[in-house]
TORZANU-158429 format. One record per residue (C-alpha): residue number from 0; residue in three letters; y, x, z. Coordinates in nm, 3 decimals, padded with zeros to 5 digits. Example, Ala and Ser with C-alpha at 12.3 -4.5 7.8 and 13.67 -1.06 7.14 Angstrom:
2
atom nr:0&rest:ala&y:-00.450&x:01.230&z:00.780
atom nr:1&rest:ser&y:-00.106&x:01.367&z:00.714
END
This chain:
334
atom nr:0&rest:met&y:-00.449&x:-01.285&z:-00.472
atom nr:1&rest:thr&y:-00.134&x:-01.365&z:-00.271
atom nr:2&rest:ala&y:00.230&x:-01.315&z:-00.361
atom nr:3&rest:ala&y:00.453&x:-01.073&z:-00.174
atom nr:4&rest:pro&y:00.714&x:-01.233&z:00.055
atom nr:5&rest:gly&y:01.009&x:-01.362&z:-00.144
atom nr:6&rest:thr&y:00.827&x:-01.361&z:-00.479
atom nr:7&rest:ala&y:00.680&x:-01.650&z:-00.675
atom nr:8&rest:arg&y:00.307&x:-01.706&z:-00.645
atom nr:9&rest:pro&y:00.134&x:-01.590&z:-00.962
atom nr:10&rest:arg&y:-00.018&x:-01.868&z:-01.170
atom nr:11&rest:ser&y:-00.388&x:-01.880&z:-01.238
atom nr:12&rest:ala&y:-00.526&x:-01.911&z:-01.590
atom nr:13&rest:arg&y:-00.610&x:-02.276&z:-01.536
atom nr:14&rest:glu&y:-00.255&x:-02.348&z:-01.417
atom nr:15&rest:val&y:-00.116&x:-02.184&z:-01.731
atom nr:16&rest:tyr&y:-00.347&x:-02.408&z:-01.935
atom nr:17&rest:arg&y:-00.240&x:-02.714&z:-01.733
atom nr:18&rest:asp&y:00.128&x:-02.648&z:-01.801
atom nr:19&rest:leu&y:00.085&x:-02.547&z:-02.165
atom nr:20&rest:leu&y:-00.133&x:-02.828&z:-02.297
atom nr:21&rest:pro&y:00.123&x:-03.112&z:-02.265
atom nr:22&rest:glu&y:00.374&x:-02.892&z:-02.451
atom nr:23&rest:leu&y:00.128&x:-02.835&z:-02.735
atom nr:24&rest:met&y:00.047&x:-03.206&z:-02.744
atom nr:25&rest:arg&y:00.414&x:-03.296&z:-02.785
atom nr:26&rest:ala&y:00.430&x:-03.072&z:-03.091
atom nr:27&rest:asp&y:00.103&x:-03.188&z:-03.251
atom nr:28&rest:his&y:00.004&x:-03.555&z:-03.255
atom nr:29&rest:arg&y:-00.363&x:-03.469&z:-03.320
atom nr:30&rest:leu&y:-00.411&x:-03.308&z:-02.978
atom nr:31&rest:phe&y:-00.572&x:-03.502&z:-02.692
atom nr:32&rest:cys&y:-00.649&x:-03.405&z:-02.332
atom nr:33&rest:leu&y:-00.981&x:-03.530&z:-02.197
atom nr:34&rest:asp&y:-01.024&x:-03.478&z:-01.824
atom nr:35&rest:ser&y:-01.326&x:-03.514&z:-01.597
atom nr:36&rest:asp&y:-01.146&x:-03.591&z:-01.273
atom nr:37&rest:thr&y:-01.081&x:-03.221&z:-01.218
atom nr:38&rest:gly&y:-00.760&x:-03.277&z:-01.024
atom nr:39&rest:leu&y:-00.591&x:-03.020&z:-01.247
atom nr:40&rest:phe&y:-00.362&x:-03.258&z:-01.437
atom nr:41&rest:glu&y:-00.108&x:-03.519&z:-01.335
atom nr:42&rest:ala&y:-00.078&x:-03.818&z:-01.566
atom nr:43&rest:ala&y:00.301&x:-03.797&z:-01.547
atom nr:44&rest:ala&y:00.289&x:-03.467&z:-01.740
atom nr:45&rest:phe&y:00.171&x:-03.665&z:-02.043
atom nr:46&rest:ala&y:00.439&x:-03.936&z:-02.030
atom nr:47&rest:glu&y:00.577&x:-03.828&z:-02.369
atom nr:48&rest:val&y:00.235&x:-03.851&z:-02.536
atom nr:49&rest:pro&y:00.114&x:-04.194&z:-02.421
atom nr:50&rest:gly&y:-00.251&x:-04.271&z:-02.471
atom nr:51&rest:arg&y:-00.353&x:-03.911&z:-02.535
atom nr:52&rest:tyr&y:-00.447&x:-03.813&z:-02.180
atom nr:53&rest:leu&y:-00.781&x:-03.967&z:-02.088
atom nr:54&rest:asn&y:-00.951&x:-03.914&z:-01.752
atom nr:55&rest:leu&y:-01.313&x:-04.015&z:-01.801
atom nr:56&rest:gly&y:-01.419&x:-03.927&z:-01.449
atom nr:57&rest:ile&y:-01.717&x:-03.715&z:-01.346
atom nr:58&rest:ala&y:-01.921&x:-03.805&z:-01.653
atom nr:59&rest:glu&y:-01.948&x:-03.489&z:-01.858
atom nr:60&rest:his&y:-02.196&x:-03.623&z:-02.115
atom nr:61&rest:asn&y:-01.960&x:-03.914&z:-02.192
atom nr:62&rest:leu&y:-01.672&x:-03.668&z:-02.200
atom nr:63&rest:met&y:-01.830&x:-03.467&z:-02.482
atom nr:64&rest:gly&y:-01.935&x:-03.776&z:-02.676
atom nr:65&rest:thr&y:-01.583&x:-03.917&z:-02.659
atom nr:66&rest:ala&y:-01.440&x:-03.582&z:-02.767
atom nr:67&rest:ala&y:-01.676&x:-03.575&z:-03.064
atom nr:68&rest:gly&y:-01.565&x:-03.923&z:-03.171
atom nr:69&rest:leu&y:-01.198&x:-03.829&z:-03.149
atom nr:70&rest:ala&y:-01.258&x:-03.507&z:-03.344
atom nr:71&rest:ala&y:-01.454&x:-03.693&z:-03.613
atom nr:72&rest:ser&y:-01.149&x:-03.919&z:-03.652
atom nr:73&rest:gly&y:-00.918&x:-03.629&z:-03.734
atom nr:74&rest:asn&y:-00.802&x:-03.534&z:-03.385
atom nr:75&rest:val&y:-00.831&x:-03.211&z:-03.184
atom nr:76&rest:pro&y:-00.941&x:-03.290&z:-02.829
atom nr:77&rest:phe&y:-00.915&x:-03.040&z:-02.543
atom nr:78&rest:val&y:-01.192&x:-03.114&z:-02.294
atom nr:79&rest:thr&y:-01.158&x:-02.992&z:-01.936
atom nr:80&rest:thr&y:-01.446&x:-02.957&z:-01.693
atom nr:81&rest:met&y:-01.610&x:-02.693&z:-01.475
atom nr:82&rest:ala&y:-01.799&x:-02.427&z:-01.668
atom nr:83&rest:thr&y:-02.140&x:-02.492&z:-01.516
atom nr:84&rest:phe&y:-02.121&x:-02.863&z:-01.598
atom nr:85&rest:ala&y:-02.018&x:-02.795&z:-01.957
atom nr:86&rest:ala&y:-02.296&x:-02.543&z:-02.018
atom nr:87&rest:thr&y:-02.578&x:-02.734&z:-01.851
atom nr:88&rest:arg&y:-02.516&x:-03.098&z:-01.770
atom nr:89&rest:ala&y:-02.339&x:-03.179&z:-02.097
atom nr:90&rest:leu&y:-02.527&x:-02.936&z:-02.320
atom nr:91&rest:glu&y:-02.721&x:-03.192&z:-02.524
atom nr:92&rest:ala&y:-02.402&x:-03.374&z:-02.622
atom nr:93&rest:ile&y:-02.231&x:-03.045&z:-02.706
atom nr:94&rest:lys&y:-02.523&x:-02.932&z:-02.921
atom nr:95&rest:ile&y:-02.586&x:-03.259&z:-03.108
atom nr:96&rest:asp&y:-02.249&x:-03.437&z:-03.110
atom nr:97&rest:ile&y:-02.015&x:-03.138&z:-03.141
atom nr:98&rest:ala&y:-02.189&x:-02.823&z:-03.271
atom nr:99&rest:tyr&y:-02.423&x:-03.000&z:-03.515
atom nr:100&rest:asn&y:-02.124&x:-03.171&z:-03.675
atom nr:101&rest:ala&y:-01.898&x:-02.862&z:-03.654
atom nr:102&rest:leu&y:-01.625&x:-03.068&z:-03.491
atom nr:103&rest:pro&y:-01.296&x:-02.916&z:-03.367
atom nr:104&rest:val&y:-01.349&x:-02.983&z:-02.996
atom nr:105&rest:arg&y:-01.198&x:-02.729&z:-02.755
atom nr:106&rest:ile&y:-01.393&x:-02.705&z:-02.430
atom nr:107&rest:val&y:-01.174&x:-02.539&z:-02.169
atom nr:108&rest:ala&y:-01.405&x:-02.462&z:-01.879
atom nr:109&rest:thr&y:-01.263&x:-02.371&z:-01.540
atom nr:110&rest:his&y:-01.442&x:-02.202&z:-01.247
atom nr:111&rest:gly&y:-01.630&x:-01.963&z:-01.475
atom nr:112&rest:gly&y:-01.874&x:-01.710&z:-01.329
atom nr:113&rest:leu&y:-01.859&x:-01.696&z:-00.948
atom nr:114&rest:ala&y:-01.511&x:-01.850&z:-00.924
atom nr:115&rest:ala&y:-01.656&x:-02.149&z:-00.738
atom nr:116&rest:gly&y:-01.858&x:-01.919&z:-00.515
atom nr:117&rest:his&y:-01.767&x:-02.115&z:-00.203
atom nr:118&rest:leu&y:-01.948&x:-02.421&z:-00.343
atom nr:119&rest:gly&y:-02.283&x:-02.248&z:-00.385
atom nr:120&rest:pro&y:-02.521&x:-02.191&z:-00.679
atom nr:121&rest:thr&y:-02.490&x:-02.547&z:-00.811
atom nr:122&rest:his&y:-02.133&x:-02.462&z:-00.909
atom nr:123&rest:his&y:-02.181&x:-02.101&z:-01.021
atom nr:124&rest:ala&y:-02.155&x:-02.060&z:-01.399
atom nr:125&rest:leu&y:-02.365&x:-01.754&z:-01.480
atom nr:126&rest:glu&y:-02.535&x:-01.885&z:-01.794
atom nr:127&rest:asp&y:-02.251&x:-02.045&z:-01.987
atom nr:128&rest:leu&y:-02.169&x:-01.756&z:-02.221
atom nr:129&rest:ala&y:-02.534&x:-01.716&z:-02.323
atom nr:130&rest:val&y:-02.559&x:-02.089&z:-02.389
atom nr:131&rest:met&y:-02.236&x:-02.128&z:-02.583
atom nr:132&rest:arg&y:-02.264&x:-01.821&z:-02.801
atom nr:133&rest:ala&y:-02.609&x:-01.938&z:-02.912
atom nr:134&rest:leu&y:-02.469&x:-02.259&z:-03.062
atom nr:135&rest:pro&y:-02.394&x:-02.233&z:-03.437
atom nr:136&rest:gly&y:-02.028&x:-02.229&z:-03.527
atom nr:137&rest:phe&y:-01.886&x:-02.198&z:-03.174
atom nr:138&rest:thr&y:-01.597&x:-01.967&z:-03.095
atom nr:139&rest:val&y:-01.641&x:-01.828&z:-02.741
atom nr:140&rest:val&y:-01.346&x:-01.672&z:-02.557
atom nr:141&rest:val&y:-01.310&x:-01.523&z:-02.208
atom nr:142&rest:pro&y:-00.941&x:-01.439&z:-02.148
atom nr:143&rest:gly&y:-00.869&x:-01.141&z:-01.923
atom nr:144&rest:asp&y:-00.571&x:-01.288&z:-01.739
atom nr:145&rest:ala&y:-00.340&x:-01.589&z:-01.726
atom nr:146&rest:gly&y:-00.126&x:-01.472&z:-02.017
atom nr:147&rest:gln&y:-00.431&x:-01.428&z:-02.236
atom nr:148&rest:ala&y:-00.551&x:-01.773&z:-02.133
atom nr:149&rest:gly&y:-00.230&x:-01.923&z:-02.267
atom nr:150&rest:glu&y:-00.267&x:-01.733&z:-02.593
atom nr:151&rest:ala&y:-00.633&x:-01.836&z:-02.624
atom nr:152&rest:val&y:-00.540&x:-02.203&z:-02.586
atom nr:153&rest:arg&y:-00.256&x:-02.176&z:-02.839
atom nr:154&rest:gln&y:-00.468&x:-01.994&z:-03.095
atom nr:155&rest:cys&y:-00.782&x:-02.204&z:-03.062
atom nr:156&rest:ala&y:-00.582&x:-02.519&z:-03.136
atom nr:157&rest:ala&y:-00.570&x:-02.409&z:-03.500
atom nr:158&rest:leu&y:-00.928&x:-02.283&z:-03.534
atom nr:159&rest:pro&y:-01.190&x:-02.460&z:-03.745
atom nr:160&rest:gly&y:-01.500&x:-02.585&z:-03.565
atom nr:161&rest:pro&y:-01.568&x:-02.601&z:-03.191
atom nr:162&rest:ala&y:-01.445&x:-02.354&z:-02.928
atom nr:163&rest:tyr&y:-01.531&x:-02.268&z:-02.568
atom nr:164&rest:val&y:-01.265&x:-02.103&z:-02.350
atom nr:165&rest:arg&y:-01.382&x:-01.984&z:-02.010
atom nr:166&rest:leu&y:-01.123&x:-01.973&z:-01.729
atom nr:167&rest:gly&y:-01.146&x:-01.892&z:-01.360
atom nr:168&rest:arg&y:-01.011&x:-02.068&z:-01.053
atom nr:169&rest:ser&y:-00.765&x:-01.841&z:-00.872
atom nr:170&rest:ala&y:-00.488&x:-01.612&z:-00.992
atom nr:171&rest:thr&y:-00.585&x:-01.259&z:-01.096
atom nr:172&rest:pro&y:-00.374&x:-00.950&z:-01.173
atom nr:173&rest:asp&y:-00.193&x:-00.923&z:-01.505
atom nr:174&rest:leu&y:-00.375&x:-00.683&z:-01.736
atom nr:175&rest:asp&y:-00.045&x:-00.554&z:-01.876
atom nr:176&rest:gly&y:00.005&x:-00.368&z:-01.548
atom nr:177&rest:ala&y:-00.341&x:-00.211&z:-01.561
atom nr:178&rest:ala&y:-00.343&x:-00.139&z:-01.934
atom nr:179&rest:pro&y:00.008&x:-00.121&z:-02.082
atom nr:180&rest:gly&y:00.022&x:-00.092&z:-02.458
atom nr:181&rest:ala&y:-00.307&x:-00.272&z:-02.517
atom nr:182&rest:gly&y:-00.154&x:-00.474&z:-02.799
atom nr:183&rest:pro&y:-00.139&x:-00.849&z:-02.854
atom nr:184&rest:phe&y:-00.423&x:-01.085&z:-02.772
atom nr:185&rest:glu&y:-00.595&x:-01.215&z:-03.082
atom nr:186&rest:ile&y:-00.911&x:-01.424&z:-03.088
atom nr:187&rest:gly&y:-01.188&x:-01.225&z:-03.256
atom nr:188&rest:arg&y:-01.020&x:-00.887&z:-03.211
atom nr:189&rest:ala&y:-01.108&x:-00.666&z:-02.913
atom nr:190&rest:gln&y:-00.839&x:-00.481&z:-02.717
atom nr:191&rest:trp&y:-00.855&x:-00.107&z:-02.653
atom nr:192&rest:leu&y:-00.740&x:-00.051&z:-02.295
atom nr:193&rest:arg&y:-00.844&x:00.315&z:-02.266
atom nr:194&rest:arg&y:-00.956&x:00.579&z:-02.517
atom nr:195&rest:gly&y:-01.224&x:00.838&z:-02.441
atom nr:196&rest:gly&y:-01.518&x:01.002&z:-02.609
atom nr:197&rest:asp&y:-01.778&x:01.051&z:-02.334
atom nr:198&rest:val&y:-01.879&x:00.695&z:-02.251
atom nr:199&rest:ala&y:-01.765&x:00.345&z:-02.348
atom nr:200&rest:ile&y:-01.708&x:00.056&z:-02.108
atom nr:201&rest:val&y:-01.700&x:-00.292&z:-02.262
atom nr:202&rest:ala&y:-01.599&x:-00.585&z:-02.043
atom nr:203&rest:cys&y:-01.489&x:-00.948&z:-02.055
atom nr:204&rest:gly&y:-01.319&x:-01.168&z:-01.797
atom nr:205&rest:pro&y:-01.049&x:-01.084&z:-01.539
atom nr:206&rest:his&y:-01.251&x:-00.914&z:-01.264
atom nr:207&rest:pro&y:-01.489&x:-00.723&z:-01.493
atom nr:208&rest:val&y:-01.205&x:-00.592&z:-01.710
atom nr:209&rest:leu&y:-01.010&x:-00.472&z:-01.408
atom nr:210&rest:ala&y:-01.326&x:-00.308&z:-01.272
atom nr:211&rest:ala&y:-01.372&x:-00.137&z:-01.610
atom nr:212&rest:val&y:-01.016&x:-00.001&z:-01.619
atom nr:213&rest:arg&y:-01.034&x:00.122&z:-01.260
atom nr:214&rest:ala&y:-01.373&x:00.281&z:-01.327
atom nr:215&rest:ala&y:-01.230&x:00.467&z:-01.628
atom nr:216&rest:asp&y:-00.953&x:00.606&z:-01.408
atom nr:217&rest:arg&y:-01.205&x:00.721&z:-01.146
atom nr:218&rest:leu&y:-01.424&x:00.877&z:-01.411
atom nr:219&rest:ala&y:-01.124&x:01.064&z:-01.550
atom nr:220&rest:glu&y:-01.082&x:01.226&z:-01.208
atom nr:221&rest:arg&y:-01.434&x:01.363&z:-01.250
atom nr:222&rest:gly&y:-01.371&x:01.488&z:-01.601
atom nr:223&rest:val&y:-01.548&x:01.200&z:-01.777
atom nr:224&rest:arg&y:-01.346&x:01.044&z:-02.060
atom nr:225&rest:ala&y:-01.420&x:00.673&z:-02.086
atom nr:226&rest:ser&y:-01.294&x:00.425&z:-02.340
atom nr:227&rest:val&y:-01.245&x:00.066&z:-02.224
atom nr:228&rest:leu&y:-01.275&x:-00.233&z:-02.454
atom nr:229&rest:asn&y:-01.168&x:-00.583&z:-02.353
atom nr:230&rest:leu&y:-01.415&x:-00.780&z:-02.562
atom nr:231&rest:his&y:-01.261&x:-01.116&z:-02.476
atom nr:232&rest:thr&y:-01.415&x:-01.293&z:-02.776
atom nr:233&rest:leu&y:-01.793&x:-01.308&z:-02.765
atom nr:234&rest:arg&y:-01.803&x:-01.505&z:-03.085
atom nr:235&rest:pro&y:-01.698&x:-01.406&z:-03.345
atom nr:236&rest:leu&y:-01.772&x:-01.061&z:-03.204
atom nr:237&rest:asp&y:-01.557&x:-00.766&z:-03.309
atom nr:238&rest:val&y:-01.851&x:-00.565&z:-03.441
atom nr:239&rest:ala&y:-01.635&x:-00.282&z:-03.575
atom nr:240&rest:ala&y:-01.473&x:-00.225&z:-03.235
atom nr:241&rest:val&y:-01.806&x:-00.224&z:-03.051
atom nr:242&rest:val&y:-01.955&x:00.025&z:-03.297
atom nr:243&rest:ala&y:-01.643&x:00.244&z:-03.281
atom nr:244&rest:ala&y:-01.647&x:00.242&z:-02.900
atom nr:245&rest:ala&y:-02.011&x:00.354&z:-02.889
atom nr:246&rest:glu&y:-01.986&x:00.615&z:-03.163
atom nr:247&rest:gly&y:-02.031&x:00.971&z:-03.038
atom nr:248&rest:thr&y:-02.065&x:00.874&z:-02.672
atom nr:249&rest:ala&y:-02.351&x:00.901&z:-02.423
atom nr:250&rest:gly&y:-02.376&x:00.523&z:-02.423
atom nr:251&rest:val&y:-02.210&x:00.195&z:-02.339
atom nr:252&rest:val&y:-02.165&x:00.018&z:-02.005
atom nr:253&rest:thr&y:-02.109&x:-00.358&z:-02.026
atom nr:254&rest:val&y:-01.943&x:-00.546&z:-01.741
atom nr:255&rest:glu&y:-01.948&x:-00.923&z:-01.700
atom nr:256&rest:glu&y:-01.939&x:-01.202&z:-01.443
atom nr:257&rest:his&y:-02.256&x:-01.355&z:-01.579
atom nr:258&rest:trp&y:-02.629&x:-01.303&z:-01.557
atom nr:259&rest:arg&y:-02.719&x:-00.985&z:-01.743
atom nr:260&rest:ser&y:-02.928&x:-01.179&z:-01.992
atom nr:261&rest:gly&y:-02.770&x:-01.337&z:-02.296
atom nr:262&rest:gly&y:-02.401&x:-01.287&z:-02.227
atom nr:263&rest:leu&y:-02.174&x:-00.994&z:-02.306
atom nr:264&rest:gly&y:-02.443&x:-00.733&z:-02.240
atom nr:265&rest:gly&y:-02.685&x:-00.911&z:-02.469
atom nr:266&rest:ala&y:-02.424&x:-00.947&z:-02.743
atom nr:267&rest:val&y:-02.332&x:-00.578&z:-02.730
atom nr:268&rest:ala&y:-02.696&x:-00.463&z:-02.718
atom nr:269&rest:glu&y:-02.786&x:-00.682&z:-03.016
atom nr:270&rest:thr&y:-02.488&x:-00.556&z:-03.213
atom nr:271&rest:leu&y:-02.560&x:-00.190&z:-03.148
atom nr:272&rest:ala&y:-02.932&x:-00.233&z:-03.216
atom nr:273&rest:glu&y:-02.843&x:-00.359&z:-03.564
atom nr:274&rest:his&y:-02.551&x:-00.133&z:-03.650
atom nr:275&rest:ala&y:-02.545&x:00.183&z:-03.435
atom nr:276&rest:pro&y:-02.832&x:00.221&z:-03.184
atom nr:277&rest:ala&y:-02.706&x:00.347&z:-02.848
atom nr:278&rest:arg&y:-02.800&x:00.338&z:-02.482
atom nr:279&rest:val&y:-02.660&x:00.035&z:-02.302
atom nr:280&rest:ala&y:-02.631&x:-00.019&z:-01.925
atom nr:281&rest:arg&y:-02.549&x:-00.373&z:-01.822
atom nr:282&rest:val&y:-02.348&x:-00.440&z:-01.506
atom nr:283&rest:gly&y:-02.363&x:-00.808&z:-01.421
atom nr:284&rest:met&y:-02.533&x:-01.059&z:-01.198
atom nr:285&rest:pro&y:-02.894&x:-00.950&z:-01.140
atom nr:286&rest:asp&y:-03.190&x:-01.178&z:-01.208
atom nr:287&rest:thr&y:-03.135&x:-01.401&z:-00.907
atom nr:288&rest:phe&y:-02.935&x:-01.694&z:-00.781
atom nr:289&rest:ala&y:-02.677&x:-01.617&z:-00.515
atom nr:290&rest:glu&y:-02.859&x:-01.687&z:-00.191
atom nr:291&rest:arg&y:-02.546&x:-01.795&z:-00.009
atom nr:292&rest:ala&y:-02.203&x:-01.943&z:-00.069
atom nr:293&rest:gly&y:-01.901&x:-01.718&z:-00.044
atom nr:294&rest:gly&y:-01.569&x:-01.624&z:-00.195
atom nr:295&rest:gln&y:-01.561&x:-01.489&z:-00.549
atom nr:296&rest:glu&y:-01.470&x:-01.131&z:-00.458
atom nr:297&rest:tyr&y:-01.728&x:-01.126&z:-00.179
atom nr:298&rest:leu&y:-02.003&x:-01.233&z:-00.419
atom nr:299&rest:leu&y:-01.891&x:-00.989&z:-00.689
atom nr:300&rest:asp&y:-01.916&x:-00.708&z:-00.437
atom nr:301&rest:arg&y:-02.247&x:-00.830&z:-00.295
atom nr:302&rest:tyr&y:-02.412&x:-00.843&z:-00.638
atom nr:303&rest:gly&y:-02.269&x:-00.518&z:-00.770
atom nr:304&rest:ile&y:-02.010&x:-00.633&z:-01.021
atom nr:305&rest:thr&y:-01.769&x:-00.369&z:-00.898
atom nr:306&rest:thr&y:-01.575&x:-00.061&z:-00.998
atom nr:307&rest:gly&y:-01.828&x:00.154&z:-00.811
atom nr:308&rest:ala&y:-02.118&x:00.004&z:-01.001
atom nr:309&rest:val&y:-01.945&x:00.071&z:-01.333
atom nr:310&rest:val&y:-01.878&x:00.432&z:-01.235
atom nr:311&rest:ala&y:-02.242&x:00.474&z:-01.128
atom nr:312&rest:ala&y:-02.372&x:00.329&z:-01.455
atom nr:313&rest:ala&y:-02.140&x:00.548&z:-01.662
atom nr:314&rest:leu&y:-02.242&x:00.864&z:-01.475
atom nr:315&rest:asn&y:-02.605&x:00.765&z:-01.515
atom nr:316&rest:leu&y:-02.555&x:00.759&z:-01.890
atom nr:317&rest:thr&y:-02.359&x:01.082&z:-01.906
atom nr:318&rest:gly&y:-02.598&x:01.269&z:-01.677
atom nr:319&rest:gly&y:-02.352&x:01.293&z:-01.389
atom nr:320&rest:thr&y:-02.427&x:01.230&z:-01.025
atom nr:321&rest:his&y:-02.298&x:00.942&z:-00.819
atom nr:322&rest:gly&y:-02.299&x:00.807&z:-00.469
atom nr:323&rest:gly&y:-02.405&x:00.454&z:-00.544
atom nr:324&rest:gly&y:-02.174&x:00.158&z:-00.580
atom nr:325&rest:thr&y:-02.424&x:-00.125&z:-00.627
atom nr:326&rest:his&y:-02.682&x:-00.292&z:-00.408
atom nr:327&rest:asp&y:-02.912&x:-00.316&z:-00.709
atom nr:328&rest:pro&y:-03.094&x:00.011&z:-00.793
atom nr:329&rest:asp&y:-03.186&x:-00.126&z:-01.136
atom nr:330&rest:leu&y:-02.882&x:-00.072&z:-01.358
atom nr:331&rest:ser&y:-03.062&x:-00.261&z:-01.636
atom nr:332&rest:arg&y:-03.036&x:00.006&z:-01.901
atom nr:333&rest:val&y:-03.177&x:-00.119&z:-02.233
END
């Protein structure tokens, strides 16, 4: 995403977080910033809070252990690392040191999903939401744009227990332009971006939410009324909103930048199975690793996390016809 000539370059979610955290730390002496040599922060930004910015280097396990110790001493550490390293490399420390003790550690993970697509599968984070939402007591948030990222960071500072906030790498469009009147961002409360009674589209994360909104607009052109729910908080899940979105429709399409198993699609399917059984079609990364490196948008298109795929899945549920939109013929309806 590039800025038009003469306009300021839009900030990414991680840049909003970078600029906001020192401000929050100046206002609250309990807050710490623990870095893993991400290159995101400059030590000078923390000059007014000496001793509370710690760069522990590329040592994610140590990072989580240190954060747990600080939290157990009455502090609220914000831990910054790449999403795949938080969810896999450091998982034991997160599970035992942080989750088991219900400590107020805030893990702010950058490069979520395919945001680090150019670095290959070792840096793709397609399992992190499944991992984090399985841990007892964790709050799990996937902001839809940079503004929501700032709100998520502000709000999670006051939450009890541990939290995981998933951010991307590059700037993405502001959701206010795509869905005006959606209402304020609030952790634990889904946002209604469109209202419709034929099919429901539930999404999380910048690219999936934009794909969902654009798909709803395309469906409207074909006479299909789709509601769109930005389910930015996977835990605690807004059960009432998910049930309301599904009620009376032909089914629900979930859209996520994550493997189809265990993430948003899994959370929605589990919720509906318990409260209001409905057909669910999951649009997400198929059951494979990306076989090549590439830019984020290239990989999203290649693996069918697109507006066209959402339209196809919705029409499949409603009995309409479609002309494709995904390379994967299995739309993973459950």
